[in-house]
C-alpha positions in Angstrom: 51.1 -35.3 62.2 53.5 -37.0 60.8 53.9 -40.2 58.4 55.3 -44.0 59.6 58.7 -43.6 59.3 58.9 -46.7 57.1 55.3 -45.6 55.3 56.9 -42.0 53.2 59.7 -44.0 51.0 57.2 -46.3 48.8 54.9 -42.7 48.3 58.1 -40.9 47.0 59.7 -43.6 44.7 56.0 -43.3 43.0 55.9 -39.5 43.1 59.6 -39.1 42.3 59.1 -39.6 38.4 56.7 -37.3 37.3 57.0 -38.1 33.9 55.7 -41.4 33.9 53.4 -40.6 36.7 51.5 -38.7 34.5 51.4 -40.1 31.6 50.1 -43.3 33.6 47.4 -40.9 34.8 46.5 -39.8 31.5 45.4 -43.5 30.3 44.3 -44.8 33.6 40.5 -45.2 34.2 40.2 -42.1 36.0 41.3 -40.5 32.8 39.2 -37.5 32.0 36.6 -38.7 28.7 37.1 -42.5 29.6 35.5 -44.9 28.3 33.1 -44.6 31.9 29.7 -43.6 30.0 28.5 -41.1 32.3 26.3 -38.1 31.3 27.9 -34.3 31.9 26.0 -33.1 34.2 26.6 -36.5 37.0 27.8 -40.4 36.9 29.8 -42.4 39.6 32.5 -40.2 42.0 34.6 -41.6 44.4 35.9 -39.6 47.4 39.0 -40.6 49.6 39.5 -39.2 52.9 41.5 -39.9 56.2 40.0 -40.0 59.2 38.7 -41.4 63.0 34.9 -43.3 63.3 33.9 -40.0 64.1 35.0 -38.4 61.1 33.8 -41.4 58.5 30.4 -41.4 59.8 29.7 -37.6 59.8 30.9 -38.1 56.2 29.1 -40.4 55.2 25.9 -38.8 56.6 27.3 -35.5 54.4 27.4 -38.0 51.5 23.9 -38.9 51.8 22.2 -36.0 52.0 24.1 -34.6 49.0 22.4 -37.3 47.3 19.0 -34.9 47.8 21.3 -32.2 46.2 22.2 -33.8 43.0 20.5 -37.2 42.7 22.6 -37.4 39.2 25.7 -38.0 40.8 26.8 -41.1 42.6 30.0 -41.1 45.3 31.6 -43.9 46.4 33.3 -43.7 49.9 36.8 -44.7 50.0 38.2 -43.4 54.1 41.4 -44.7 55.6 43.7 -44.2 58.6 46.7 -41.5 58.4 49.1 -44.0 58.6 47.9 -45.7 55.1 46.2 -43.5 53.1 48.8 -41.5 51.6 51.3 -45.0 49.9 47.4 -45.7 48.9 46.5 -42.7 46.8 50.3 -43.0 45.4 49.7 -46.2 44.4 45.9 -45.1 43.2 47.9 -42.0 41.5 50.6 -43.8 39.6 48.1 -46.2 38.7 45.5 -43.4 36.9 43.1 -45.4 39.9 43.2 -41.8 41.7 40.0 -40.7 43.1 38.3 -38.1 41.7 37.7 -35.9 45.1 40.5 -36.4 47.4 41.1 -34.5 51.2 44.6 -33.1 50.7 47.0 -32.4 53.9 49.7 -29.1 54.2 52.6 -31.5 53.6 51.5 -33.1 50.4 50.1 -30.3 49.1 52.9 -28.8 47.2 54.3 -31.8 45.9 51.3 -33.0 44.5 50.3 -29.8 43.0 53.8 -29.6 41.4 53.5 -32.5 39.9 49.7 -32.2 38.4 47.8 -34.4 39.9 45.6 -32.1 41.0 42.7 -30.1 39.0 43.0 -25.7 39.7 40.2 -25.2 41.7 39.7 -21.8 40.1 39.2 -23.3 36.9 35.9 -24.5 38.1 32.5 -23.0 39.3 33.7 -22.9 42.6 32.4 -20.1 45.0 35.2 -18.7 46.7 33.5 -15.3 47.8 32.6 -16.5 51.7 35.6 -18.1 52.6 37.8 -16.5 54.9 40.7 -14.6 52.5 43.0 -16.4 54.7 41.7 -19.4 54.5 41.5 -19.5 50.6 45.3 -17.8 50.0 46.1 -21.3 52.3 45.1 -23.0 49.1 46.6 -21.7 46.2 49.9 -22.5 44.8 52.6 -21.0 42.4 48.9 -19.2 41.9 46.6 -22.1 41.2 44.2 -23.0 42.9 44.5 -26.2 44.1 43.0 -27.0 47.2 39.6 -25.8 49.5 39.9 -25.2 53.4 37.6 -28.1 54.7 38.4 -26.1 58.2 40.8 -23.9 60.5 42.8 -25.4 63.4 45.8 -24.1 65.5 48.3 -26.0 67.4 47.3 -26.6 70.9 47.6 -28.9 74.2 44.8 -31.5 75.3 44.4 -31.1 79.5 42.3 -34.5 80.6 41.8 -32.9 83.8 41.6 -35.9 85.5 45.0 -37.1 85.9 45.9 -33.5 87.3 43.2 -34.1 89.5 44.8 -37.5 90.8 48.4 -36.2 90.7 46.8 -33.2 92.4 48.4 -30.6 90.2 46.7 -27.6 89.3 45.7 -26.2 85.1 48.1 -24.3 84.2 47.4 -20.4 83.1 47.8 -21.1 79.6 48.2 -17.2 78.9 51.5 -17.1 81.0 53.4 -20.5 80.7 56.6 -21.3 79.9 58.1 -24.9 78.3 60.2 -24.3 81.8 56.3 -24.9 83.5 55.2 -27.3 81.3 58.8 -30.0 82.3 57.8 -29.0 85.9 53.8 -29.5 85.6 54.6 -32.6 84.2 57.5 -34.7 85.7 54.9 -33.4 88.6 52.7 -35.4 87.4 54.2 -38.3 86.2 55.7 -38.5 90.1 52.0 -37.6 91.4 50.5 -40.7 89.3 49.7 -45.0 89.5 53.2 -46.2 87.2 52.4 -46.3 83.7 50.2 -42.4 83.7 52.7 -39.8 82.6 52.5 -36.0 82.9 53.0 -35.2 79.0 53.9 -37.0 75.5 57.0 -37.2 74.1 57.1 -34.5 71.5 60.4 -35.5 70.2 59.0 -39.2 69.2 55.4 -37.8 68.1 56.4 -34.5 65.7 54.2 -32.1 64.5 53.2 -28.6 66.1 54.9 -28.4 69.2 58.3 -28.5 67.3 57.0 -25.7 64.8 55.5 -24.0 67.5 59.4 -24.1 68.9 61.0 -23.2 66.3 58.6 -20.3 65.3 59.5 -19.0 69.1 63.0 -19.2 67.9 62.7 -17.4 64.8 63.0 -20.2 62.7 60.2 -22.2 60.9 60.1 -25.6 59.2 60.7 -24.5 55.9 61.1 -21.1 54.3 59.9 -19.8 51.8 62.0 -20.5 49.3 61.4 -23.9 49.6 64.9 -24.6 52.1 64.7 -25.7 55.6 64.1 -22.6 57.6 66.0 -23.8 60.6 69.5 -23.8 61.8 71.2 -26.9 63.2 71.6 -25.1 66.7 67.8 -24.5 66.7 66.6 -28.1 66.4 69.6 -29.6 68.8 67.7 -26.3 70.8 64.8 -28.7 70.6 65.7 -31.4 71.1 67.8 -30.7 74.2 64.1 -30.1 75.5 63.0 -33.1 74.6 65.5 -34.7 76.9 64.4 -32.8 79.1 61.1 -34.1 79.3 62.2 -38.0 79.4 65.3 -37.8 81.5 62.8 -36.1 84.3 60.3 -38.7 83.8 57.3 -35.9 82.8 57.2 -38.4 79.3 57.2 -41.8 78.8 60.5 -43.6 77.8 61.5 -43.7 74.3 60.5 -47.3 74.0 57.4 -46.6 74.7 57.8 -42.9 73.1 58.3 -44.3 69.8 55.2 -47.1 70.1 52.7 -44.6 70.7 53.8 -42.7 68.0 52.0 -45.1 65.4 48.9 -45.3 67.0 46.2 -43.7 66.1 44.9 -40.6 67.8 41.9 -42.6 70.1 44.6 -45.2 71.2 46.8 -42.5 72.1 48.0 -42.6 76.0 46.0 -39.8 76.8 42.4 -40.9 74.7 42.9 -43.9 77.4 43.5 -41.3 80.5 47.2 -42.3 80.7 48.8 -38.9 80.0 48.2 -35.5 81.0 48.6 -33.8 78.1 49.0 -34.3 74.2 49.8 -31.5 71.7 47.5 -31.9 68.6 45.7 -29.6 66.2 42.7 -27.7 67.6 40.4 -29.7 65.6 41.3 -32.9 67.2 40.3 -32.0 70.7 36.5 -32.9 69.1 37.5 -36.5 69.2 39.8 -36.5 72.3 36.7 -35.1 74.2 34.4 -37.5 73.0 36.8 -40.7 74.9 37.3 -38.7 77.6 33.5 -38.6 78.2 34.0 -34.2 77.5 36.4 -33.1 80.0 39.3 -31.9 77.6 41.1 -28.9 78.8 42.4 -27.0 75.5 45.7 -24.6 76.0 47.4 -22.6 74.4 51.1 -24.3 74.1 54.0 -22.3 76.0 56.2 -20.0 75.3 60.1 -18.6 75.8 58.3 -15.4 77.1 55.5 -16.5 79.0 53.0 -14.3 76.9 50.6 -16.0 74.7 51.2 -13.0 72.3 54.9 -14.9 71.9 53.8 -18.3 71.6 53.4 -17.8 67.1 50.2 -19.5 67.0 48.4 -19.5 63.5 45.9 -20.6 61.5 46.2 -23.5 59.8 43.8 -25.8 57.1 43.2 -29.0 59.6 42.8 -30.6 56.0 41.8 -29.2 52.3 39.4 -31.4 49.8 40.8 -31.3 45.9 39.7 -32.7 42.7 42.5 -35.0 40.7 43.3 -34.0 37.1 42.7 -36.8 36.2 38.8 -37.1 37.9 36.2 -38.6 34.9 33.5 -35.1 35.8 36.1 -32.7 37.6 33.0 -30.0 37.5 31.0 -32.6 39.3 33.7 -33.1 41.6 33.8 -29.3 42.0 30.3 -29.3 42.3 30.6 -31.6 45.3 33.2 -29.8 47.1 31.6 -26.3 46.4 28.8 -28.2 48.8 31.0 -29.8 50.8 32.7 -26.1 52.7 29.9 -23.5 51.5 26.8 -25.2 52.2 25.5 -24.8 55.3 23.6 -27.8 55.2 26.8 -29.6 55.1 27.9 -27.6 57.6 25.4 -28.5 60.6 26.5 -32.1 59.6 30.2 -32.1 59.6 29.8 -29.5 62.7 33.4 -28.9 63.7 35.5 -32.7 63.2 37.6 -31.0 60.5 38.5 -28.1 62.4 36.2 -23.9 62.6 35.1 -23.5 58.6 36.5 -21.5 56.2 33.6 -20.0 55.1 32.3 -18.0 57.7 28.3 -17.7 56.5 28.3 -21.7 57.8 29.8 -20.9 60.9 27.5 -19.0 62.0 24.9 -21.2 60.8 26.0 -24.1 62.5 26.5 -22.3 65.8 23.5 -23.8 67.3 23.9 -27.2 66.1 27.6 -27.3 68.0 27.7 -30.3 70.7 30.0 -29.0 73.4 33.1 -30.5 72.0 32.5 -28.6 68.8 32.4 -25.8 70.7 35.7 -26.3 72.8 37.1 -26.0 69.4 35.5 -22.7 68.1 36.1 -20.7 70.8 40.3 -21.8 71.0 39.8 -20.1 67.3 38.3 -17.3 68.0 40.2 -16.6 71.5 43.3 -16.3 69.7 42.2 -14.8 66.5 44.5 -11.7 68.4 47.8 -14.0 69.2 48.1 -15.3 65.9 51.4 -14.7 64.0 52.0 -15.3 60.5 51.1 -18.6 58.8 54.1 -20.1 58.3 55.3 -21.2 54.4 54.1 -23.9 53.3 55.3 -27.2 52.6 58.0 -27.2 49.5 58.2 -30.4 47.7 60.4 -33.3 49.5 59.1 -32.0 52.7 58.0 -34.6 53.9 61.6 -36.4 53.3 63.1 -33.8 55.1 60.4 -34.5 58.2 61.4 -38.3 57.8 64.8 -37.3 58.3 63.9 -35.0 61.9 61.6 -38.3 62.9 64.5 -40.6 61.8 67.3 -38.3 64.4 64.7 -37.8 67.0 64.9 -41.7 67.6 68.5 -41.3 67.8 68.5 -38.8 70.4 65.6 -40.5 72.5 67.2 -43.5 72.6 71.4 -42.5 73.0 72.4 -43.1 69.8 73.1 -39.5 68.7 73.7 -36.4 70.4 71.4 -33.6 69.7 73.7 -31.7 68.4 75.0 -34.3 66.0 71.3 -35.4 64.9 70.7 -31.8 63.9 73.4 -31.4 62.2 72.7 -34.5 60.0 69.6 -33.0 59.1 70.5 -29.6 58.0 73.6 -31.2 55.7 71.0 -34.1 54.3 67.7 -31.0 53.8 68.8 -29.7 50.4 69.3 -33.4 48.7 65.5 -34.1 49.9 64.3 -30.9 48.6 63.2 -29.1 45.2 
């Protein structure tokens, strides 16, 4: 999920001077051995995460349960929403006041670990034996383990059957449909429903999973293994030509509506309020949106160019991670809490699949009978696509967020007809080298 365009520059300005940042961090109130007076076994910890009301409720329940596991440890909650989370964390890091435990995203992992902000969890007592090897690998950067997978997810399209029914349009066969099929289906939905209801969200404004899937099906990636961009201007232009088809056909909202929606939280989207038939998401968001739509959401595979699920290029992604700050007051106590969150069946039975399908296979088995119908939809999808997966994409490199910002800005230029897809794509490719690394 991309950060709003205006939000990232401040974060990058803070993180752009690692030596100054680390100097501040080393003398801040969260510095190891600081004047907190906490003993080695316990103390006061802070845990920051982004999410929705459901995640907040489940996480607070887990924190309460952990009091019975480690009564000597007090963990204060610092929840937030995605739009402001990273700016707040960047400010806290620069001031030497980082939370001890952070919910981390793939898009920031390489950047934060390369700047010494995160502790290497391989040097703690966390037990990783039960974690799916591929999920464990997703938290490694340059040989260090800087994050543990909080849950597995995959790119999906979520469908609202009520909107399809209102339009008299049948649900697609998601194992064979193409991007052309998507345009046709979404256009018919827009034409056959009340004004202000659309067949599909505008992918160009939303960013995220559909762009990555589309590029992978062209043999490209957002980023290469060497830390460069992994696509050509022609490939990115092809994507934007597709998003213009969505807009020009009426399948998706017009540019002004789409851009406004991109700044909304998930539960305020057109899809969540019943005014959109299809929305691209990560599979763990099926839980939240299914609840918003009275348990009716269907989880679909992304379309492909070839009309074959085997060529859709899907992959398992860490929905998010748990990391420990390098400046944690008590890194072992913080690591012990992370260990419990990812490895304990008791924690799993509280958190279920809201953050994604558990990466610990024992936990996954332990929670099956406790899953809600919404959770089960996410788990069933993850397991249904197991034989269709491609290799996971390379990790987002330092500076990758700035490239994503550039893509988002140029996407708006395309949707508002301020630039052609070809010119906008070339501008992204030209500016990317100066932003990466």
